Every structure is written in C-alpha cells, then in structure tokens.
C-alpha positions in Angstrom: 0.0 0.0 0.0 2.7 2.5 0.9 4.6 1.5 -2.2 1.6 2.4 -4.3 1.2 5.7 -2.6 4.8 6.5 -3.2 4.7 5.5 -6.8 1.5 7.5 -7.4 3.0 10.5 -5.6 6.1 10.4 -7.7 4.1 10.2 -10.9 1.9 13.1 -9.9 5.0 15.1 -9.0 6.6 14.4 -12.4 3.4 15.4 -14.2 3.3 18.6 -12.1 6.9 19.4 -13.0 6.3 18.9 -16.8 3.1 21.1 -16.6 5.0 23.9 -14.8 7.8 23.6 -17.3 5.3 23.9 -20.2 3.6 26.9 -18.5 7.0 28.7 -18.4 7.7 27.8 -22.1 4.3 29.2 -23.1 4.9 32.4 -21.0 8.3 32.9 -22.8 6.8 32.2 -26.2 3.8 34.5 -25.6 6.1 37.3 -24.5 8.3 37.0 -27.6 5.3 36.9 -29.9 4.1 40.2 -28.2 7.5 41.7 -28.8 7.2 40.7 -32.5 3.7 42.2 -32.7 4.8 45.5 -31.1 8.0 45.8 -33.1 6.8 44.5 -36.4 3.2 45.5 -36.3 3.2 48.8 -34.4 6.6 50.5 -34.2 8.1 49.5 -37.5 5.2 50.5 -39.7 5.2 53.9 -38.1 9.0 54.2 -38.5 8.7 53.3 -42.2 5.8 55.8 -42.7 3.3 53.0 -43.5 1.1 54.0 -40.5 0.5 57.4 -39.0 2.4 58.2 -35.8 0.2 57.3 -32.7 1.7 58.2 -29.4 -0.7 56.0 -27.4 0.2 52.9 -29.6 4.0 53.8 -29.2 3.6 54.1 -25.4 1.7 50.7 -25.2 4.3 49.0 -27.4 7.2 50.4 -25.4 5.6 49.5 -22.1 5.2 45.9 -23.3 8.8 45.8 -24.4 9.9 47.2 -21.1 7.9 44.6 -19.2 9.6 41.9 -21.4 13.0 43.3 -20.6 12.3 43.1 -16.8 11.0 39.5 -17.1 13.6 38.1 -19.5 16.1 37.2 -16.8 13.6 34.7 -15.3 12.1 33.4 -18.5 14.8 30.9 -19.3 15.7 29.0 -16.2 18.0 25.9 -16.4 14.9 23.7 -16.1 13.8 24.8 -19.6 17.1 23.8 -21.3 15.6 20.5 -22.5 11.9 21.6 -22.7 9.7 21.1 -25.8 9.3 24.4 -27.7 6.5 24.8 -30.2 6.7 27.0 -33.3 9.5 27.9 -35.7 12.1 28.9 -33.2 13.5 27.7 -30.0 16.1 29.0 -27.5 19.7 28.2 -28.3 21.6 26.1 -25.8 24.0 29.1 -25.7 21.5 30.7 -23.3 22.5 28.3 -20.6 26.1 27.8 -21.8 26.9 31.5 -21.8 24.6 32.8 -19.1 26.8 35.9 -18.6 26.6 36.8 -22.3 22.8 36.2 -22.3 22.4 38.3 -19.2 24.5 41.1 -20.8 22.3 41.1 -23.9 19.2 41.3 -21.7 20.7 44.2 -19.8 21.6 46.0 -23.0 18.0 45.4 -24.4 16.5 46.7 -21.2 18.7 49.9 -21.3 17.8 50.7 -24.9 14.1 50.1 -24.3 14.1 52.2 -21.1 15.9 55.0 -22.9 13.6 54.9 -25.9 10.5 54.9 -23.6 11.8 58.1 -22.1 12.8 59.7 -25.4 10.2 58.8 -28.0 7.6 61.5 -28.1 7.1 62.2 -31.8 8.0 60.8 -35.2 11.5 62.3 -35.2 12.4 60.8 -31.9 10.9 57.4 -33.0 13.1 57.6 -36.1 16.1 58.3 -33.9 15.5 55.6 -31.3 13.7 52.7 -33.0 16.7 51.3 -34.9 18.6 50.7 -31.6 15.6 48.6 -30.3 15.6 46.5 -33.4 19.4 46.1 -33.3 19.2 44.8 -29.7 16.4 42.3 -30.5 18.1 41.0 -33.6 21.5 40.8 -31.9 20.1 38.6 -29.2 18.3 36.4 -31.7 21.4 35.9 -33.8 23.2 34.2 -30.8 20.5 33.0 -28.5 17.7 31.8 -30.8 17.6 28.8 -33.2 15.3 28.5 -36.3 13.9 25.0 -36.5 13.9 23.0 -39.7 
C-alpha cells in the first residue's frame, strides 16, 4: 500500500513538473510573440511611414517591451534547457552555456528600451531611437535563438 502511494505521488510530482515547465515555455513564447507584434506591427510601420504616428500605440508597445526586458532574466531557467518548444524557433543552448553573455544582452536590451521609452515623443524621436531597439532584439536572436527545420 505504501509503495503504491509513493509511486502515485512520484508520478503526480513528475506530471506537475512537466506542466509547470510547459507553462514557463508558453509564457516565454507569448512574450516573444508580443515583442514581435509590437516591433513589427506597431513601431516598424510607423517608423517606415506605413502607418501614422500614434503616441498611445507607441507608449503601449514600449511598455510591453519594457515589461519583457524586466521579465527576461527569469524566462529561461535551467529547467527549460531540454523543454519542448512549439513553433518555428527555440532558444539556443547558448542561453545556458553562456549565461553571462545572455544576461549582458538582456541588460543592453533593457537599457535601450528604457531610454527609448523616455525619449520617443514624436516621429522624429521614433526615427532616432527605434533602430537601436531592433538592433538589440536582432543581436540577441542571432546568438540565442535557433530556427527549426
């Protein structure tokens, strides 16, 4: 009887760990998708002149990016190194192999977003500050993201 309880308990604990791991994966993926939406669907079209400048939309996009920057250090714990990632991209093992480099990229992204959030108040300041945000995102993706297939 005790053996059965121990086995069932161990199985439930394992299921709980996998479920928690997948919740963390989903959180990271959702946050990255929101980044893509705000960079590619809000800020970039304004920067390119494809959409009119909208300060409220800029502020909302920058707030989301700032939230991401603050949460990024906790989104890729060691427990996710071997997790199953859905979609076209997955984190590179370099995130865990070069934690200091990854943390430095996060800090640089956070700084650029924070500065842009304080500076972007019109089209001219968007044009002056948006490229740095894109550069930071792309720079991190080049090293710490892997395209599947």
